[in-house]
Phi, psi and omega in degrees: 000132176213161171257359183264101185294335175290324180289320182300311190291325180295327179285325185244007185308316177292326180295308180307317178302329180292336181210067184294332178299313180287344184244027181289332178298312182293315189292321179288322174298320178294316183291331181295313179311301190291316184285347180084014180272348179263106180250100187236166183245027179205147177293153180256145175233140183229140188232141176224143183255127198237138165220082199062312169248178179288135181230003175188157190218152178205167174202173174207109188250133178054226177275359193279170178285191175276135172251128179254125172278205176292099180245129172314131178306318181303341187267349188303306178311319184294312181297325173299312169312313170293321174294327181287329181298331193247336187228112182308318183219131169238152185274322182197173168232134187241152180150184180299144180315307190297343178244330186287323177300308177306314180295329177285328174294318179294315185293320181296320179300304179309307187274345179072028177246189181249185174205152174222157173290141178229159178301141186259201187247160159241127176269134177234154173236147178286130176254249178276114184289128175239115183276114183283161171273125175202152185283143174115193176197166181262144178215152176292148166289142168249174180301332174296346179257008180301306182305317176294317181296314177292328182289316184289324182287330174286327174295322180290326171293326173303309177304325181272000179074023182232047183296339176289349180256009179305141181289147173281156179309311191292329174290319181292316185295320173300326192273332170293312181292334179278358177078020178272348179258137182233152179224136169273122186246138172221132179063037172078010184218143177298134176229005174190165186222145173209138171246166170228151184267169175299127179303137179228120179058036182090000187233138176242128184255131177272136173143145006279163177234134181217146173230123173299153187299324175303334193243013186271161177088013186235009178083004181298315187298313180302312186297318181296319189286317180300317184290321178295312176308311175311315183284328181290313182287338174289341182272359171100012178254148169268161194233137178222178178195164175246146170232172179271117181304331185274002180253094184302324187297309184297317171307316179298312190287327182293315176297324182299327181269000184123358180277145183232144182290147186236302186199156179254145166239141184264158174226141176240125177259148185265140172294000000 
């Protein structure tokens, strides 16, 4: 376990490169920490499981829950103990069902609380891109858009029940300056937002994506994600994203523009 993302990346780089798509969440979190794009008000911790070589990884970034990669089931109790030594409370755990549920059960025993299943995430990869028709065009967000992006992302966090995880102005500014945020404009005004993470090992992950309620249902999100995907692929990277399994709209529109499901991750929340 370490809070040093450079040390962690050096230790697990070979393991992550074996399946960079399935480890996109962890790889981009590590790169954000190293590059200064992760501006959090709590320390991050990265764990690796070893059996001669690295056989599993996990993390807890900022105030977020624990994310589990491909971890041997036998290592779960030790991971629970190590995270508990460093973090007094976590809200949830995400990962493959076969390790996330044992983690939740062990954490609940250790902390004396209960846990419940919540809607998980689905990982998609871009197959054959299909560009949808929509009025408007994409442009990079600029520093003049910081207030708008912050307000929209705060609204998104509230809609997801994660208002406490809303991004700070400093974090949004850093990502906009780095060229990671895009807006879709129609009739001369922004109507949607999409971001992409720093490409790692040939994969660029899109997210977050947000359209305010008053402009939904007009194809803006589909068009913006498709355009950002086109540009990322043209630059030489493959493209992926996560959706909320319980949201039929996002799953439908991303499949319609060419994204293909890869794997599901479950989420257990602690009471």
